[in-house]
Each structure stands twice: as structure tokens, then as C-alpha cells.
N, C-alpha and C positions, 0 to 999 in steps of 0.2 A: 529468487523471483523479484522482479523490480517493477513497480508501478509508475516509475518516473515518466514513461511515455504514454500514460493513460490520457486519452483525449476523446471527447465526444464533440463532434463538429457542431457549430452553432445552429445549423438548419435541421439537425436531428431532434425531433420532438417526441419524447417518451417520458412519461411520469416516473420519476425515481429510477431512471435507467442506471445511473452511476452507482447508486447504493446497491441495486440488485446485482450488478456485475461484481462488485467488491464482495458482497455477502456470499455469492455463489463460489467465487474464487476461494474465499476463506473456508468454505465447507469442503471443496474438492481438493485443494492443494495438499492438506495434511494427509489425506488418503493416498494420493499419488506419491507423495514423498515417502510414506511408510512402505508402500508396495515396492518402490524402486530402491530405497536406501536402508529400509529396515528400522527406522526410528522416526519419531515425530519431529516436526519442524515448526517453530513459531513464525508467524508472519509479521512483517513490519512494513510500515509505509511512512513516508516523509511528506510534510507539507510546509511550505514557506509561510509561517504565521503572519508575516507582514503583508503577504499578498492574498492568502487563502484562509478561509475559516475552517476547512476540514469538514464541511457539512455532510458530504456524501460518506466520508469515513464514519462519522458519528451515526448517520442513518443506517449504515451497514453493521452497527453494533461493534465497531472497533473501539478499543479502549486506549486512552492516552496513558502511557506509562512513564513518560518523561520527554524531555527535549534534548536534542543534541546541540553541540556547538557549531554544527554544519561542516562543510568541507566535502570535497569530492574524494572518491576512492584514490585518485592519483595523488592527492595531497598527503596520504598516510605516510608515504616514504619520507617526506620532508618534515613531517610534524613530530617525528621521534627524537 
């Protein structure tokens, strides 16, 4: 599951919409994953700390467990 395309358009006005969507996804996705694959799955999200504060992630009770060095999936093959 990838939240890289998560976008709320500027003219949409709803209090705490982003954090509500993220918290609902965090509740539902592990259930769906268990039903489909038979085991639990942790959820991750990525924020560019230089550009974003991660406010909606924090409001949705997501926990910071660390920071990555960055890089796209396509860069994995060349970084080995």
C-alpha cells in the first residue's frame, strides 16, 4: 500500500480530513491483509521532512520509527 499519491485538493475544506483518512486506512488495511494473505502487515508512510511536517500522520496516531536515506524503488538495483 502506498500513500505517495495522497492528495487533497486545495478547494476541499473538511476539518482533519487527511488524518481521518489515514487513521481509517490504518484500521482497515490490517484486517483486509489478514483476510487475503493470512498474516498481519505493518503500514509505512514516507514524508519529505524538508518539505512536509507530517502533521496529518501525527494526527492519525502514526508513530515515527525512523528515517530512511531516501531513494526510489528503481534505485534499489543500482544501490547494491
